[in-house]
C-alpha positions as CSV (number, residue, x, y, z in Angstrom):
1,Q,65.9,49.8,-169.3
2,V,63.4,51.8,-167.6
3,Q,63.3,52.0,-163.8
4,L,61.8,53.3,-160.6
5,V,63.0,53.8,-157.5
6,E,60.5,54.6,-155.0
7,S,60.9,56.2,-151.3
8,G,59.9,57.9,-148.7
9,G,57.5,54.8,-146.7
10,G,57.3,53.8,-143.4
11,S,55.2,53.3,-139.9
12,V,53.8,56.8,-139.0
13,Q,50.4,57.3,-136.8
14,V,47.5,57.9,-137.3
15,G,46.0,61.4,-138.7
16,G,49.9,62.5,-139.5
17,S,51.4,63.2,-142.8
18,L,53.8,60.9,-144.9
19,R,55.7,62.1,-148.8
20,L,56.3,59.5,-151.1
21,S,58.6,59.8,-154.1
22,C,59.7,58.4,-156.7
23,V,62.8,58.3,-159.6
24,A,62.6,57.7,-163.5
25,S,65.7,56.9,-164.9
26,G,67.1,54.7,-167.7
27,T,64.5,55.9,-170.5
28,V,65.7,57.7,-173.8
29,F,61.8,58.6,-174.4
30,P,59.8,61.2,-172.8
31,V,58.4,60.1,-169.9
32,D,54.0,61.3,-170.2
33,H,52.0,60.2,-167.2
34,M,53.2,60.1,-163.1
35,G,51.3,58.3,-161.3
36,W,51.0,56.1,-157.2
37,Y,48.6,54.0,-157.0
38,R,48.6,50.9,-153.4
39,Q,47.4,47.9,-152.9
40,F,45.8,46.1,-150.3
41,P,46.9,42.0,-149.9
42,G,44.4,39.5,-152.3
43,R,43.2,42.7,-153.8
44,Q,43.5,44.8,-156.9
45,R,45.6,48.1,-157.4
46,E,43.6,51.5,-156.5
47,W,44.7,54.4,-158.3
48,L,45.5,57.2,-156.0
49,A,46.3,60.3,-158.6
50,T,48.1,60.8,-161.6
51,I,49.9,63.9,-163.0
52,L,50.2,64.3,-166.9
53,S,53.4,64.9,-168.9
54,G,51.5,69.0,-169.0
55,G,50.6,69.2,-165.6
56,A,47.2,68.8,-164.9
57,T,46.1,66.1,-162.3
58,M,43.8,64.1,-161.0
59,Y,43.3,62.1,-158.5
60,G,40.9,58.6,-157.5
61,D,38.4,58.6,-154.9
62,F,40.0,56.8,-152.0
63,M,42.0,59.3,-151.2
64,R,41.0,62.4,-152.3
65,G,41.3,65.2,-150.2
66,R,44.1,63.4,-148.1
67,V,47.5,63.4,-151.1
68,T,48.6,65.7,-152.8
69,V,50.4,64.6,-156.1
70,S,53.6,67.2,-157.7
71,R,56.0,66.2,-159.8
72,E,59.7,67.6,-161.0
73,K,60.6,66.3,-165.1
74,D,61.3,62.0,-163.9
75,R,60.1,62.6,-160.7
76,V,57.1,62.1,-158.8
77,D,56.2,63.1,-155.4
78,L,52.5,62.3,-154.1
79,E,52.0,64.2,-149.8
80,M,50.0,62.2,-147.8
81,N,47.9,64.0,-144.6
82,N,45.3,62.6,-141.8
83,L,46.4,59.9,-142.6
84,K,44.3,56.5,-141.4
85,V,44.9,53.0,-140.6
86,E,42.9,51.8,-143.3
87,D,44.9,53.7,-145.3
88,T,47.8,50.4,-144.5
89,A,49.2,49.8,-147.6
90,V,51.9,48.9,-150.4
91,Y,52.2,52.2,-152.8
92,S,53.5,51.8,-156.4
93,C,54.1,54.6,-158.6
94,H,54.2,54.3,-162.3
95,A,55.5,56.0,-165.5
96,D,54.1,56.2,-168.8
97,V,57.3,56.2,-171.6
98,N,56.1,55.8,-174.8
99,N,53.3,53.9,-174.5
100,H,54.6,51.8,-171.8
101,R,53.7,51.5,-168.4
102,Y,56.2,50.8,-165.5
103,W,56.3,50.4,-162.3
104,G,58.4,50.6,-159.3
105,Q,58.8,48.1,-156.8
106,G,56.2,49.4,-154.6
107,T,56.9,50.4,-150.4
108,Q,55.5,50.3,-147.8
109,V,53.3,53.2,-145.8
110,T,52.3,52.0,-142.4
111,V,49.8,53.7,-140.0
112,S,49.0,52.9,-136.3
113,S,46.6,53.3,-133.4
């Protein structure tokens, strides 16, 4: 069973930075794409960034220019800068393995003024 464990969430002030990490384990197949989404209460997930198995990166519009996704083997990181109060949400990573998408449990990011 593939498991994703996230870390790095927490509280930060406006304008601050956070680095989220996510490690995938338990797979016998290669991990393909990995990425990050966020979710606000009562709303659907918003796509933030994806890093393909070959290393190419793609970014959604919501935090473009303020986030950088990186990857080392089965670990994916999301560096977030210039955080705003409206970035307060639960951030989740995903890993695509053998045509199935697995999700982490989510990590809370709270930005205060």
